[in-house]
N, C-alpha and C positions, 0 to 999 in steps of 0.2 A: 754885827747880828743885827742889834738895835732896828738897824735901818730895815734887815727880812722884813722881823719879825711887824714892822712899822707896813714896810709894801703886802705881804701880808694881810694883811689887816683890814685893809685899805681893797684891796680886793675884796674879801669875806664879805666886807661892811657893802661896795657895789652891789655884789650877785645879790644879797638878800634885800635889797633894796628894787631891783630889775624884778624878784619871787615879787617885792608887795606893788610897784605897777604895772609887771602881771598882771596881778588880779581886781586889782584899778579899771583896768583897760575895758575886760567883761562888763564890766557895771557903767549902765546910762549916766547913774549921776558924775559917775569920775575921771567918763574917758577921757572931758576935755582937757583934767587936771594931767592926769597919767602919760596920754596924750602928748602936751605942752612940753610937759616935763621930760619926757623923751630924746623930744625930739631937739628939745637944746643940747641935751647928752648927747646925744650923736655929730652935731656940727663940731662937736673935738673926736680926730681924728681918732687918739689913743679912746671910744667907745668901741671902737672895732679889732682888738685886741683879742689871741685865740682864748686868754684866758675868760671873757667874758659873751664870748661867741656866742652857746648854749644860752644865756639866758636873754642872748637877745634875739633870738632867732624864735626865743618859746613869745615874747611879746610881741616880736614884727608878725607872725601868722594870726593870734588872735586880735592883733592891730585888721588884718588883713581880714582875718572869719567876721567881724562884725562889723565895721566900719559901716562897709552897706546897708546895714542894718539901719532901720528907720529909729532913730533917738539916737543915733550914733551922728557923725561926724566925716561924712567921707573926703572931703575937703581934706579935712584937718590927718586923716587916715594917711590920705593920699600924699600928703609933705611930706609927713614921717617915712613912707613906704620910696618915698622919690632920696628923700636925704642917703638912706643910707643904701636905695639899688646904684649912688653913684660912688659910692665908698665899698662894692662889693671887692672888687680885686684883694679890699685885704683880709677877707673870711676865706674858710680852707675853701675852698673846689665843691665840700658835699655842698657847706652853710652857699655859695657861690649862688649858684643853679638855683637856689628857691625862689 
C-alpha cells in the first residue's frame, strides 16, 4: 500500500513539474533552462510512460510553436523534438502522429 502511494505521488509530482516546464517554455527568459531540463528528462525512457504523455505532448507543442521565433533557441528545440521523435513508438498512436 505504501509503495502505491509513493508511486502515485511521484506521478503527480512529475505531472506538476511538467506543467511548470510548459509555462517556462513559453517565456524567452526561461526557455533554455526549461528545454534543457525537458531534454534531459526525455533521455530516460520512463519519460514516455502513458501517465506522462499528455503533459509531455503539451510541452512539445509549445516547443514546436515558440522555438522558431526570435529570442528562442531553435537548435535546442530541434534537439528536444528529435529525441522525442526517436521514442515516439512508446507513445499512443494519436500522440506519435503529432
